[in-house]
N, C-alpha and C positions, 0 to 999 in steps of 0.2 A: 392958486399960484403954485402950490406944492407939486401938482400934477405936471405942470410945464417943466419945472426943474427936474423932476424924476425922468420925464421923457427925454430931456436934453442929456441928462447923465447917462441914460440907457443908450442913446444914440452914439454918444462919445465912446462908451464901452464897446458897442458893437463895431464901430470903426476901428478901434484899437485892436480888438480881437481879430478882425478881418486882416489887418496889417500883420499881426503876429503869425496868423495862419499862412498868409502869402509868403512871408519870410521863411517859414519852415518848409513850405512847398518848394520854394526856390532852392534852398540848400539841399533838400532831399533829392530833387531832380539833378542837381549838379553832382551829387554823390553817385546817383544811379548812372549818369552819363560817364563818369570817370571809371566806374566799375565795369561798365560795358566796354569801354575803350580798352581797359587793361585785359579783359578776357579775350577780346578780339585779337589783340597783339599776341597774347600767349598762345592762342589757338593757331594763328598764322605761323609763329615760330615753331610750334610743334609739328605742323604740317610740312614746313620746309625741311625740318630735320628728318622727318620720315621719308620725304622724297629723296633726300641725299642718301639715306640708308638704302633705299630701293635701287638707286642708281649704281650702288657698289655691289649689289647682290649678284651672285653667279648662278644660283639654283632656284628652281621653281618652289621647292619646299621652303627655302629661306624667304622668298617673296611673300608667300602665304603667311608665314610666321610674323614677318614685319607688319604686314597689313592687319593681321588679327590683333597684334599688340596695339597698333595705332587705333583701330576701331574701339577696342576695349577702353583704352585710356581716354580717348576723345569722348566716349559716352559717359564715363565716370566724371570727367571734367564738366561736361554739359549738365549732368544731373546736379553736381555740386553748385554750379553757377545758377541754375534755375532755382535751387533751394535758397541760395543767398539772395537772389533778386526778389524772391517772394517775401523773404524776411525784411528786406529793405523797403519794399512797397507797403508791407503791413505796418512797420514802424513809422513810415512817413504818414500813413493815414491816421494812426493813433496820435502822433504829435500834432498834426494839422488840426485835429478835432478838439484837442485839449482846451484851447482858448474859448471855444464855443460851449464846451461842457460847463465851464464856470458861468458863462453868461446865461445859459439855460437854467442852471440851478438858481441863479439870482432872480431870474424872471419868474420861476416857479414860486420862490419864496415871497416875492412881491405880490404875486397873484393871490397866494394863500393869505397874506396879511390883509389884502383888500377885502377878501371874502369874509375874514373874521371881523373886520371893522364894520362891514355892512350887516352882519348878522346880529 
């Protein structure tokens, strides 16, 4: 009878862990979506500002200068955003896996105890 109780307990733990992981994934994806939206907005505003500057420029040298500044700052912003997004995804994966880490550790310990009892 103990085996059935253990199996029921493990099933409940597995379901609880799956729900915790799902909750973490949902929150993480919301954070990623919000960050992507903010970056897109900042990028659009930066592009609009640069276009306004270009519209007011009178010389070709100044056009090239404004475009070079825009390209440099846009690239730096993109690299910073890519780094930040990579960190968000890595943190999300770590947090989503944590509930299963505990479950796997418990399962390994239970298996070890079963082997010791059988020996």
